[in-house]
C-alpha positions in Angstrom: 11.4 71.2 -38.7 10.8 73.5 -35.7 13.5 75.8 -34.6 16.3 73.9 -32.7 16.2 74.0 -29.0 18.7 76.1 -27.1 21.6 74.2 -25.7 20.8 73.1 -22.1 21.2 69.8 -20.3 19.2 67.0 -21.7 16.7 65.1 -19.5 14.4 62.3 -20.2 11.4 64.7 -19.8 12.9 67.1 -22.3 13.7 64.4 -24.8 10.2 63.0 -24.6 8.6 66.4 -24.9 10.5 67.0 -28.1 9.5 63.6 -29.3 5.9 64.3 -28.8 6.3 67.7 -30.6 8.0 66.0 -33.5 5.3 63.4 -33.8 2.6 66.1 -33.7 4.4 68.1 -36.5 5.4 65.3 -38.8 3.6 62.1 -37.8 4.7 59.2 -35.6 6.5 57.6 -38.6 8.9 60.5 -38.7 10.0 59.9 -35.1 13.5 58.4 -35.2 16.4 58.8 -32.9 18.3 60.7 -35.6 15.5 63.2 -36.3 14.9 63.7 -32.6 18.6 64.4 -32.0 18.5 67.0 -34.8 15.5 68.6 -33.3 17.3 68.9 -29.9 20.6 69.9 -31.6 22.5 67.1 -30.1 24.3 63.9 -31.2 22.1 60.9 -31.6 24.2 58.9 -29.2 23.5 61.3 -26.4 19.8 60.2 -26.4 20.7 56.7 -25.4 21.7 58.0 -21.9 18.0 58.6 -21.4 16.3 56.1 -23.6 18.0 52.8 -24.3 16.4 52.3 -27.8 13.6 53.2 -30.1 11.1 51.0 -28.3 11.9 52.8 -25.0 11.4 56.0 -26.8 7.9 55.0 -28.0 7.0 53.7 -24.5 8.1 57.0 -23.1 6.1 59.0 -25.7 2.9 57.0 -24.6 3.7 57.7 -21.0 4.0 61.4 -21.8 0.6 61.5 -23.5 -1.1 59.6 -20.7 0.5 62.0 -18.2 -1.0 64.8 -20.1 -4.4 63.3 -19.9 -4.0 62.8 -16.1 -2.9 66.4 -15.6 -5.8 67.7 -17.7 -8.3 65.7 -15.8 -6.7 66.8 -12.5 -7.2 70.4 -13.5 -10.8 69.6 -14.4 -11.3 68.1 -11.0 -9.7 71.0 -9.2 -11.8 73.6 -11.1 -15.1 71.8 -11.5 -16.2 71.3 -7.9 -18.5 68.5 -6.9 -20.6 66.9 -9.7 -22.6 63.7 -10.0 -20.8 60.6 -11.1 -22.3 60.7 -14.6 -21.3 64.3 -15.3 -17.9 63.8 -13.8 -17.1 60.8 -16.0 -18.5 62.4 -19.1 -16.4 65.6 -18.6 -13.3 63.4 -17.8 -13.6 61.3 -20.9 -14.2 64.4 -23.1 -11.2 66.1 -21.5 -9.1 63.0 -22.4 -10.4 63.2 -25.9 -9.2 66.8 -26.2 -5.7 65.6 -25.4 -5.9 62.7 -27.9 -7.1 65.1 -30.7 -4.0 67.1 -30.2 -2.0 63.9 -30.7 -4.0 62.0 -33.4 -1.2 59.4 -33.8 -1.4 58.4 -30.1 -4.3 55.9 -30.1 -2.6 53.6 -32.7 0.7 53.9 -30.9 -0.9 53.1 -27.5 -2.6 50.0 -28.9 0.8 48.8 -30.3 2.7 48.9 -27.0 3.4 45.7 -25.0 3.7 47.6 -21.7 1.0 49.7 -20.1 2.1 52.9 -18.4 1.5 52.8 -14.6 -0.6 56.0 -14.9 -3.2 54.1 -16.9 -3.9 51.8 -13.9 -4.1 54.7 -11.5 -6.4 56.5 -13.9 -8.8 53.6 -14.3 -8.7 53.0 -10.5 -10.0 56.5 -10.0 -12.9 55.8 -12.4 -13.8 52.7 -10.3 -13.5 54.9 -7.2 -15.9 57.4 -8.7 -18.5 54.7 -9.5 -18.1 53.0 -6.1 -18.4 56.3 -4.3 -21.7 56.8 -6.2 -23.1 53.5 -4.9 -22.1 51.1 -7.7 -21.0 47.6 -6.7 -17.6 46.5 -7.7 -19.3 43.9 -9.9 -21.1 46.6 -11.9 -18.1 48.9 -11.9 -16.1 46.0 -13.4 -18.7 45.6 -16.2 -18.6 49.3 -16.8 -14.8 49.2 -17.4 -15.3 46.5 -20.0 -18.1 48.6 -21.7 -16.0 51.8 -21.6 -13.0 50.2 -23.2 -10.8 53.0 -24.5 -13.4 55.8 -24.1 -11.8 57.0 -20.8 -8.6 57.7 -22.8 -10.5 59.8 -25.3 -10.9 57.5 -28.3 -13.0 54.6 -29.5 -10.9 51.6 -30.5 -11.8 50.4 -34.0 -13.0 46.9 -34.7 -12.1 47.2 -38.4 -11.4 49.8 -41.1 -11.9 49.9 -44.8 -8.2 49.0 -45.3 -8.4 46.0 -42.9 -11.6 44.8 -44.6 -9.8 44.4 -47.9 -9.7 47.8 -49.5 -9.4 51.5 -49.0 -12.2 54.0 -49.4 -9.6 56.8 -49.9 -7.2 55.2 -52.4 -8.0 55.3 -56.1 -5.6 52.4 -56.6 -7.8 50.2 -54.5 -11.0 50.6 -56.6 -10.9 47.0 -57.7 -10.6 45.8 -54.1 -13.4 48.1 -53.1 -15.6 46.7 -55.9 -15.0 43.2 -54.8 -15.7 44.1 -51.2 -19.0 45.7 -52.2 -20.0 42.5 -53.9 -19.2 40.3 -50.9 -20.0 42.7 -48.1 -22.7 44.9 -49.5 -24.1 46.3 -46.2 -20.7 47.0 -44.6 -19.5 48.7 -47.8 -22.6 50.8 -48.0 -22.3 51.8 -44.3 -18.6 52.8 -44.8 -19.5 54.9 -47.9 -22.3 56.6 -46.0 -20.2 57.2 -42.8 -17.0 58.7 -44.2 -16.4 61.8 -42.1 -16.0 65.2 -43.5 -12.9 67.2 -42.7 -14.6 69.3 -40.0 -15.4 66.2 -37.9 -12.5 65.5 -35.5 -11.5 61.9 -35.8 -8.9 59.5 -34.4 -9.1 56.8 -37.0 -11.7 55.9 -39.7 -14.9 55.8 -37.6 -14.1 57.8 -34.5 -16.0 61.0 -35.1 -16.9 63.4 -32.2 -20.6 62.8 -32.6 -20.1 59.0 -32.6 -17.8 59.2 -29.5 -20.3 61.2 -27.5 -23.2 59.0 -28.7 -21.4 55.9 -27.5 -20.4 57.6 -24.2 -23.9 58.8 -23.5 -25.4 55.4 -24.4 -23.2 53.7 -21.9 -23.7 56.3 -19.2 -27.5 56.2 -19.6 -27.4 52.4 -19.4 -25.3 52.4 -16.2 -27.6 55.0 -14.7 -30.6 52.8 -15.4 -28.9 49.8 -13.9 -27.7 51.8 -10.9 -31.2 53.1 -10.3 
């Protein structure tokens, strides 16, 4: 555990910053009210003045990560000057990815929440604004948002993983399941075995490698550029 914070008044922002730090250091499963209180050197009950329960804590953690993305993109806009729409969106999405790679637990947590932080709507509204300002119709901008999916937030949402397909490519105890999967799904199994990423490739899930992320992003941007032209 990191060194305990000095005693100073608690705030919602300080509690959430500590929660993100704890999740980064020990994983999202380690984030409990009790552990967070210990990290802040306070009694657990004092956290409930700022966050009513564990669900509110997790919602707040997601808000904090999204706010970090918005701030990082804002700095990019301030320092980058005027660029064409394609370059602007590409840089924006890759900036968001840098944030997500610092918090590799965040994509799964974001996908599990029932509420969407308000900053997400503002963020996507600005993407539409970028497209419309470049001459795209709202109809094509709408289709672009569907195509982009979670890419603007820096990760590619997975359709399935080895575990969800009936086995695990990393767990020796699942060899029997993997063998059965290979028999019934030979092509998917072969693809998974061939595409397991090495440790040097930054991932946010099983098949979200940096090369794959940029390939998908460029494929979409190239297609939009063709349609726009």
